[in-house]
C-alpha positions in Angstrom: 9.4 2.5 -14.7 7.4 1.1 -11.5 4.9 3.5 -10.2 5.6 3.9 -6.4 2.2 4.3 -4.3 4.7 5.3 -1.0 8.1 7.0 -0.9 9.7 7.8 2.0 13.3 9.7 2.0 15.2 9.9 5.0 12.6 10.4 7.5 13.1 11.7 10.9 10.3 11.4 13.7 10.9 11.9 17.6 9.2 11.7 21.0 9.4 14.7 23.5 9.3 13.3 26.7 7.7 15.1 30.0 11.1 15.9 30.9 11.5 17.7 27.6 14.0 15.0 26.5 14.2 14.0 22.7 14.0 10.1 21.7 14.8 9.6 18.4 12.6 6.4 17.2 12.6 7.1 13.3 15.9 8.2 12.5 16.8 8.2 8.8 14.2 5.8 7.0 13.7 5.6 3.3 11.4 3.1 1.5 10.0 2.8 -1.7 6.4 0.9 -2.4 5.6 -0.2 -5.4 1.8 -0.5 -6.9 0.7 -3.8 -6.0 3.5 -5.1 -3.6 3.6 -5.1 0.0 6.5 -4.5 2.5 6.7 -6.2 5.9 8.7 -5.0 8.7 10.2 -7.1 11.5 12.1 -6.4 14.4 12.2 -6.4 18.3 10.0 -4.7 20.8 10.8 -1.1 20.9 12.9 -0.7 17.5 10.4 1.9 16.1 8.1 -0.3 14.1 5.0 1.2 15.2 6.1 4.5 15.9 7.4 4.6 12.2 4.0 3.4 11.2 2.4 6.6 12.5 4.9 8.9 11.3 3.9 7.5 7.8 0.3 8.7 8.3 1.9 12.3 8.1 -0.3 13.4 11.0 1.3 13.9 14.3 0.2 13.7 17.8 1.9 14.7 21.0 4.4 13.5 22.2 5.2 12.1 18.4 7.0 15.2 16.7 8.2 15.5 12.9 11.7 16.6 12.2 12.5 16.0 8.5 12.2 14.2 5.5 9.6 13.2 2.6 6.5 11.2 2.4 5.0 10.7 -1.0 1.6 8.9 -1.5 0.8 8.3 -5.0 3.0 11.6 -6.2 1.4 14.0 -3.0 4.1 14.8 -0.7 1.9 14.8 2.4 4.7 15.8 4.6 4.1 19.4 3.5 0.9 19.6 4.5 -1.0 21.4 6.8 -2.7 18.5 9.5 -5.9 19.3 8.8 -5.2 18.8 5.5 -3.6 15.4 5.6 -6.6 14.3 7.9 -9.4 15.6 5.7 -7.8 15.0 2.1 -5.3 12.2 2.5 -6.2 9.7 5.5 -8.9 7.2 4.7 -8.8 8.4 1.1 -5.1 7.5 0.4 -3.5 6.3 3.0 -5.0 4.1 5.9 -3.9 3.1 9.1 -5.0 -0.3 11.1 -3.3 0.5 14.8 -2.5 -2.1 17.4 -5.3 -3.3 19.6 -7.6 -2.6 16.7 -10.3 -4.7 18.1 -10.8 -1.5 20.6 -11.3 0.7 17.6 -15.1 0.5 17.4 -17.6 2.5 19.0 -19.3 0.4 21.9 -22.6 2.1 21.6 -22.8 2.2 18.0 -24.2 -0.1 15.6 -21.2 -1.1 12.7 -23.3 0.6 10.1 -23.9 3.5 12.0 -20.0 3.9 12.8 -19.3 3.1 9.2 -21.9 6.1 8.3 -19.9 8.4 10.5 -16.8 7.4 9.2 -18.0 8.4 5.4 -19.6 11.7 6.8 -16.2 12.6 8.0 -14.8 12.2 4.4 -17.2 14.1 3.0 -19.2 11.5 1.3 -22.3 12.8 -0.3 -24.4 9.4 -0.4 -27.7 8.7 1.3 -27.7 6.7 4.4 -28.8 3.7 2.0 -26.3 4.2 -0.4 -23.7 4.0 2.4 -25.1 0.4 3.7 -25.5 -1.0 0.8 -21.7 0.0 -0.1 -21.1 -1.2 3.2 -22.8 -4.6 2.7 -21.1 -5.4 -0.7 -17.9 -4.4 0.7 -18.0 -6.7 3.6 -19.7 -9.6 1.8 -16.8 -9.3 -0.9 -14.7 -9.9 1.7 -16.1 -12.7 3.3 -17.9 -10.7 6.3 -21.9 -11.4 6.3 -24.6 -8.4 6.2 -25.5 -9.7 9.7 -22.2 -7.9 11.3 -23.4 -4.5 10.2 -26.2 -4.7 12.2 -24.3 -5.6 15.6 -22.8 -3.8 18.2 -19.0 -4.6 18.9 -19.3 -6.4 22.4 -21.5 -8.7 19.9 -18.8 -9.9 17.8 -15.6 -12.3 18.6 -12.1 -11.0 18.7 -11.3 -12.1 15.1 -14.8 -10.9 13.6 -13.9 -7.4 15.4 -10.4 -7.4 13.8 -11.9 -8.4 10.5 -14.5 -5.7 10.9 -12.0 -2.5 11.6 -9.8 -3.8 8.6 -13.0 -3.2 6.4 -13.7 -0.3 7.8 -10.4 1.0 7.4 -10.2 0.2 3.8 -13.9 1.3 3.0 -12.7 4.1 0.9 -10.1 2.0 -0.9 -6.9 3.7 0.0 -3.8 3.6 -2.2 -1.7 2.4 0.8 -2.5 0.1 4.0 -0.6 0.3 7.2 -1.3 -2.3 9.0 0.6 -2.4 12.5 0.0 -6.2 13.8 -3.0 -6.9 12.8 -3.2 -10.3 13.8 -1.7 -10.0 17.0 -3.8 -11.2 20.1 -5.6 -13.6 17.8 -6.1 -17.7 17.7 -4.3 -19.3 14.8 -7.8 -19.8 12.5 -8.5 -16.0 13.1 -5.2 -15.0 12.2 -5.4 -17.3 8.7 -9.0 -15.5 8.2 -7.1 -11.9 8.5 -4.5 -12.9 6.5 -6.9 -14.4 3.9 -8.8 -11.1 3.9 -6.1 -8.8 3.5 -4.5 -10.9 0.3 -8.6 -10.6 -1.0 -8.5 -7.0 -1.0 -5.3 -6.7 -2.7 -6.3 -9.2 -5.3 -9.9 -7.1 -5.8 -7.6 -3.8 -5.6 -9.4 -2.5 -3.0 -6.0 -1.7 -1.7 -3.4 -1.0 -3.9 -0.2 -1.5 -1.7 0.6 -2.6 1.9 3.1 -2.1 4.6 2.7 -5.3 7.2 4.3 -4.4 10.7 4.4 -8.0 12.9 6.4 -9.8 15.2 5.4 -12.8 13.9 8.0 -13.6 11.3 7.1 -16.4 9.5 3.7 -14.5 8.9 6.0 -12.1 6.5 7.5 -14.7 4.4 3.6 -15.9 3.7 2.0 -12.3 3.5 4.5 -9.9 1.8 6.7 -9.5 -1.0 9.7 -7.7 0.4 10.7 -7.8 4.2 12.7 -4.5 5.9 14.4 -5.5 9.2 14.5 -2.4 11.7 16.5 -2.1 14.6 16.7 1.2 16.7 15.1 3.4 14.7 16.7 2.4 11.4 16.6 -0.3 8.9 19.4 -2.5 8.7 18.5 -4.8 5.6 16.0 -4.7 3.2 15.2 -7.2 0.7 12.7 -9.9 -0.9 10.9 -12.3 1.7 12.5 -15.1 0.3 16.1 -13.6 0.6 15.5 -12.1 4.3 14.1 -15.5 5.8 16.7 -17.9 4.1 19.5 -15.6 3.3 20.0 -12.6 5.8 23.1 -10.6 5.7 23.1 -8.2 8.5 24.2 -9.8 11.8 21.1 -8.5 13.5 19.1 -9.6 10.7 20.7 -13.1 11.1 20.5 -13.3 14.6 16.5 -12.5 14.2 16.0 -14.5 11.3 17.7 -17.3 13.4 15.8 -17.1 16.6 12.4 -18.4 14.6 11.6 -21.9 13.2 10.8 -22.1 9.5 8.6 -24.7 8.8 10.2 -24.8 5.2 13.6 -25.2 6.9 12.9 -27.7 9.1 12.3 -28.2 12.8 15.2 -30.9 13.6 18.1 -29.0 11.1 17.4 -25.7 12.8 19.7 -24.2 15.5 18.1 -21.3 17.4 20.1 -18.4 18.2 19.8 -15.8 20.9 21.1 -12.2 21.0 22.6 -11.1 23.7 22.6 -7.4 25.6 19.6 -5.2 24.9 19.0 -2.2 22.4 20.7 1.4 23.2 18.6 4.0 24.5 17.2 6.2 21.8 17.8 9.5 23.9 21.4 9.4 23.1 22.0 7.1 20.3 25.6 5.7 19.9 28.4 7.5 17.4 29.0 4.4 15.5 26.6 1.5 14.7 23.8 0.8 16.7 24.1 -3.0 16.8 27.8 -2.6 17.8 27.6 -3.3 21.2 25.4 -6.7 20.5 27.1 -7.9 17.3 29.4 -11.0 18.4 31.3 -9.6 15.1 31.7 -6.2 16.1 35.5 -4.5 16.1 36.8 -1.3 17.7 35.8 1.1 14.5 32.0 -0.2 14.6 31.8 1.4 17.6 33.3 5.1 16.1 31.7 5.1 12.8 28.2 4.7 11.7 27.2 2.6 8.5 25.1 3.9 5.8 22.6 1.8 3.9 24.1 0.1 0.9 23.0 -1.7 -1.9 24.3 -5.3 -3.2 22.9 -7.8 -5.6 20.9 -5.4 -7.7 18.2 -4.2 -5.3 19.0 -5.5 -1.8 20.2 -3.0 0.9 22.2 -3.6 4.2 23.5 -1.5 7.3 27.1 -2.5 8.1 30.8 -1.4 7.8 31.9 -4.9 6.9 31.0 -6.0 2.9 28.7 -8.9 2.3 31.7 -11.3 1.2 33.3 -11.1 4.4 29.6 -11.6 6.3 29.1 -14.5 4.2 32.5 -15.7 4.9 32.4 -15.6 8.8 28.5 -17.1 8.3 30.1 -20.1 6.5 32.6 -20.6 9.1 31.0 -20.7 12.0 32.3 -18.0 13.4 31.7 -16.8 16.9 33.4 -13.6 17.4 35.7 -11.4 15.4 39.2 -11.5 15.7 42.4 -9.6 14.3 42.0 -5.6 13.9 39.6 -3.1 13.0 41.6 -2.0 9.8 42.2 -5.5 8.3 38.6 -7.0 8.9 36.4 -4.2 7.6 36.6 -3.9 3.9 34.5 -2.1 1.1 31.3 -3.1 0.0 31.8 -4.9 -3.6 
């Protein structure tokens, strides 16, 4: 039996606007993250990726609110814990988070060593100042960050150096799960490579046991993560291995998303870029049927009336669609641009 560092069961969270409107940004997410594995989450802006990252921490600030579902980190159900207990016992120690715009997370008035000291004290460390400094120096050097970084202010570091410093500080307590929300965004290519290499080193040295990696840059997921989940309008629409999701996506949205990028392994000249028409649904009032139906070129009337569940196929893969995998593959292989016929004839049971 595999050991899971993170288990999420039917998690639902929402935003409450200043007009007292509910926005269902995470609606029924389930996942299992094995010890030593990494999961990539992909999707267009506004699909709920960053909200999911915040929700997985189990520590909510208005306007984000927990509705229901379980979040279990290494056997501990943090969704049942009080916020102060989550902050004191779990955050940093068991599960850590690298936010978007992480380069702005450092205190500009403190040297990095003092900032780390404050982080350690906030989590109840009994080490002396020298012991904390020595531990930080060893950790930084082990992941390619020189000791001199500890004696610098944030303003004295380059963007790539700041990002790697934030990652090192976020994992200083060796959490079981690291949630990295677009950790390579706003960086040049060489800095991105250094960030990716650093995260890999941390996994290899078991400074972190498992990782969730969120990014808009889909080619990164193929090289960084073991598995990929594609998210749309607050829900996962497909999950599989990185290779399966990049080269053999099944759900129409995943197919369109992967078709909108150039994968070097596939070849630039032979790849035909695709575009998805329309816009995502308003999550204040989610549609009754499939949330992708209005944009799906293969949708039929039933798709707008009946909401599909996640279904398994090929052993461990999952997808959310009323059509069977067989039918979808037939459509793709025939190059069909839109559906024909009536809904009852075209929708099949999953194999």
